[in-house]
C-alpha positions in Angstrom: 10.3 3.5 12.8 12.9 4.5 10.2 14.0 8.1 10.5 12.6 9.1 7.1 9.1 8.3 8.1 9.4 10.5 11.2 9.7 13.6 8.9 6.6 15.8 8.7 7.1 16.2 5.0 7.2 12.4 4.4 4.0 11.8 6.5 2.3 14.7 4.8 3.3 13.3 1.4 2.0 9.8 2.2 -1.4 11.3 3.4 -1.5 13.4 0.2 -0.9 10.4 -2.0 -3.7 8.5 -0.2 -6.0 11.5 -0.9 -4.9 11.5 -4.6 -5.9 7.9 -5.0 -9.3 8.6 -3.4 -9.9 11.5 -5.7 -8.8 9.6 -8.8 -11.2 6.8 -7.9 -13.9 9.5 -7.5 -13.1 10.8 -11.0 -13.4 7.4 -12.5 -16.9 7.0 -11.1 -17.9 10.5 -12.3 -16.7 9.7 -15.8 -18.8 6.4 -15.7 -21.9 8.3 -14.6 -21.6 11.4 -16.9 -23.5 9.8 -19.8 -26.6 9.5 -17.6 -26.4 12.6 -15.3 -25.6 16.3 -15.7 -22.4 17.7 -14.4 -24.1 20.1 -11.9 -26.2 17.2 -10.6 -23.2 15.0 -9.9 -21.4 17.9 -8.3 -24.3 18.4 -5.9 -24.6 14.7 -5.1 -20.8 14.6 -4.4 -20.9 17.5 -2.0 -23.9 16.3 -0.1 -22.5 12.7 0.4 -19.0 14.2 0.9 -20.1 15.8 4.2 -20.4 12.3 5.8 -16.6 11.7 6.2 -16.3 15.1 7.9 -19.2 14.4 10.3 -17.8 11.0 11.1 -14.3 12.4 11.8 -15.8 15.1 14.0 -17.8 12.4 15.9 -14.7 10.2 16.2 -12.6 13.1 17.6 -15.3 14.3 19.9 -15.8 17.6 18.1 -19.3 16.9 17.0 -21.2 19.2 19.5 -24.3 21.2 18.9 -23.0 24.1 21.0 -22.4 26.9 18.5 -19.2 28.0 20.1 -17.7 24.6 19.2 -18.7 25.1 15.5 -17.7 28.7 15.2 -14.7 29.7 13.1 -13.4 33.2 13.4 -12.7 33.5 9.7 -16.1 31.9 8.8 -16.6 34.0 5.7 -13.2 32.9 4.4 -13.9 29.3 5.2 -17.2 29.4 3.4 -15.6 31.1 0.4 -13.4 28.0 0.0 -16.6 26.0 -0.8 -17.3 28.3 -3.7 -13.7 27.8 -5.0 -14.2 24.0 -4.8 -17.6 24.3 -6.5 -16.2 26.1 -9.5 -13.3 23.7 -9.7 -15.6 20.7 -9.5 -17.9 21.9 -12.3 -14.9 22.5 -14.6 -13.3 19.2 -13.7 -16.5 17.1 -14.2 -17.3 18.8 -17.5 -13.8 18.0 -18.8 -14.1 14.4 -17.8 -17.2 14.1 -20.0 -15.4 15.5 -23.1 -11.7 14.6 -22.8 -9.7 11.4 -22.4 -9.3 10.5 -18.7 -5.5 10.4 -19.0 -5.3 13.8 -20.5 -7.6 15.4 -18.0 -5.6 13.8 -15.1 -2.3 15.1 -16.5 -3.6 18.6 -17.1 -5.2 18.6 -13.6 -1.7 18.1 -12.1 -0.7 21.5 -13.2 -2.3 22.3 -9.9 1.2 21.9 -8.5 2.5 24.8 -10.5 -0.5 26.9 -9.4 0.1 25.9 -5.7 3.8 27.0 -5.9 2.9 30.3 -7.7 0.1 31.2 -5.3 2.1 30.3 -2.2 4.5 33.2 -3.0 2.0 36.2 -2.8 -0.6 34.6 -0.5 1.6 32.8 2.1 4.8 34.7 1.6 6.7 31.5 1.0 10.2 31.6 -0.4 10.2 29.0 -3.1 13.9 28.1 -3.7 15.6 26.9 -6.8 15.3 23.2 -5.8 11.6 23.2 -5.2 11.1 25.1 -8.5 13.2 22.6 -10.4 11.3 19.7 -8.8 8.0 21.1 -9.8 9.2 21.8 -13.4 10.6 18.2 -13.6 7.2 16.9 -12.6 5.4 19.1 -15.0 7.8 18.1 -17.8 7.3 14.5 -17.0 3.5 14.9 -17.2 3.7 16.5 -20.6 6.0 13.7 -21.8 3.4 11.2 -20.8 0.5 13.0 -22.3 2.4 13.8 -25.5 0.1 16.7 -26.3 -0.6 17.8 -29.8 -2.1 20.9 -31.3 -5.4 19.0 -31.6 -5.4 18.0 -27.9 -5.4 21.6 -26.7 -8.9 22.8 -27.6 -11.2 24.9 -25.4 -12.3 21.8 -23.5 -8.6 21.3 -22.5 -8.8 24.6 -20.7 -11.4 23.2 -18.2 -9.0 21.0 -16.2 -6.5 23.9 -16.1 -9.3 26.1 -14.7 -10.2 23.4 -12.2 -6.5 23.0 -11.2 -6.2 26.7 -10.6 -9.3 26.8 -8.3 -8.3 23.6 -6.5 -4.8 25.1 -5.9 -6.4 28.3 -4.5 -8.5 26.3 -2.1 -5.4 24.3 -1.0 -3.2 27.3 -0.5 -5.8 29.3 1.5 -6.1 26.4 4.0 -2.9 27.7 5.6 -4.5 31.1 6.1 -7.1 29.7 8.5 -6.3 29.7 12.2 -4.3 26.6 13.2 -6.6 25.7 16.1 -9.5 25.1 13.6 -9.8 21.3 13.1 -9.5 19.8 9.6 -12.9 18.2 9.8 -14.6 21.5 10.9 -12.8 23.4 8.2 -13.9 20.9 5.6 -17.4 20.9 6.9 -17.7 24.7 6.3 -16.4 24.3 2.8 -18.7 21.4 2.1 -21.8 23.2 3.4 -21.0 26.2 1.2 -20.4 23.9 -1.8 -23.7 22.1 -1.2 -25.7 25.3 -0.9 -24.2 26.9 -4.0 -24.6 23.6 -6.0 -28.2 23.2 -5.0 -29.0 26.8 -6.0 -27.4 26.4 -9.4 -29.0 23.0 -10.1 -32.5 24.1 -9.1 -32.3 27.2 -11.4 -30.7 25.4 -14.3 -30.8 21.6 -15.1 -32.7 20.4 -12.1 -32.4 16.9 -10.6 -33.3 14.1 -13.0 -33.4 11.5 -10.3 -31.2 8.5 -9.7 -31.9 5.8 -12.3 -31.0 2.6 -10.4 -29.8 1.1 -7.2 -26.3 0.6 -8.8 -26.1 4.3 -9.7 -27.1 5.2 -6.1 -24.3 3.0 -4.8 -21.8 4.6 -7.3 -22.9 8.1 -6.3 -22.5 7.3 -2.6 -19.0 5.8 -3.1 -18.2 8.8 -5.3 -19.1 11.2 -2.6 -17.3 9.3 0.1 -14.1 9.0 -1.9 -14.3 12.7 -2.6 -14.9 13.6 1.0 -12.1 11.4 2.3 -9.7 12.6 -0.5 -10.3 16.3 0.4 -9.8 15.6 4.1 -6.5 13.9 3.3 -5.5 16.9 1.3 -6.4 19.3 4.1 -4.4 17.3 6.7 -1.3 17.1 4.4 -1.2 20.9 3.6 -1.5 21.7 7.3 1.4 19.4 8.1 3.8 20.8 5.5 4.2 23.8 3.2 2.1 23.4 0.0 5.0 24.3 -2.3 7.0 21.5 -0.7 4.2 19.0 -1.3 3.5 20.2 -4.9 5.9 17.8 -6.7 4.3 14.8 -5.0 1.0 15.6 -6.7 2.4 14.3 -9.9 2.6 10.8 -8.4 -1.2 10.8 -8.9 -0.6 10.4 -12.6 0.4 6.8 -12.0 -2.8 6.0 -10.2 -4.9 7.9 -12.8 -3.3 6.1 -15.7 -3.7 2.7 -13.9 -7.4 3.3 -13.2 -8.0 4.6 -16.7 -6.3 1.5 -18.1 -8.4 -0.9 -16.0 -11.8 0.8 -16.3 -11.7 2.6 -19.7 -9.3 0.3 -21.6 -6.6 2.9 -22.0 -3.1 1.5 -22.4 -0.7 3.9 -20.8 2.4 1.7 -20.2 4.1 2.7 -23.5 3.7 6.4 -22.6 4.8 6.2 -18.9 8.6 6.3 -19.6 10.7 8.3 -19.4 8.2 10.9 -18.1 7.4 8.9 -15.0 11.1 9.0 -14.1 10.9 12.8 -14.0 7.8 12.7 -11.9 9.4 10.4 -9.3 12.7 12.3 -9.5 10.9 15.6 -8.7 9.5 14.1 -5.5 12.8 12.5 -4.6 14.6 15.8 -5.1 12.4 17.5 -2.5 12.8 14.7 0.0 16.6 14.7 -0.5 16.9 18.5 0.0 14.5 18.5 3.0 16.4 15.7 4.8 19.7 17.3 3.9 18.6 20.6 5.3 17.5 19.0 8.6 20.6 16.9 9.0 22.8 19.9 8.2 
């Protein structure tokens, strides 16, 4: 195996990118379903089905045991609180998908990288050097060049993906505050259970469940939940393998998958807007890799 693929950062980045593709696919399905279902309803369906990947992973690794001591997390309150963070982020994200162009929502969502870096400083005590900071700013600049935002673009609805990005970033950074011996699947299961419970309470006291209209919608909802669950697990694994601030620039690569999916499914034509912004996005990730490998070889 080439030496570069033996780096923890590279492996973590590859898992992260896989998770991003899963989550972008989930977002496409959500945008397709939103004309027929409420935001809160879809969020609840996503979290219920999203528990399946965690349960399968626990069964695969032999962790699925009914003995309470195998399911206990010392910081259980903190683990459950991550579910509330994710619920708030989901509601903001899904609502924005129903009101704003897919490409714009995706680009604004990737401001999560900036939030991750900023939150890593007070919460994790990370020292974010000049090169990581430059890499994140390069990625953010590239994202804005692709979106080409105007004054009309930034209305109140445009704040929803920013709010979602902030809460998703908080849930990602706080993963590293959980004991290292807690498995990724168990940690995700705690968050998923908290998200399901909070979702169900909110839905039952507000919009209620309208019911699934067709077999095709049931299939789409199932795939949506599975993609979301797998995507979050990939995110969890990646941020426990490498520092969140080091991974932050790689989040911007998701813009490529988001624009491609938006182009295929919704007829958006992003190619004329990808350059030169995409070069800054790729350059930001390459800069982190170069500095990381240089530091290890030195």
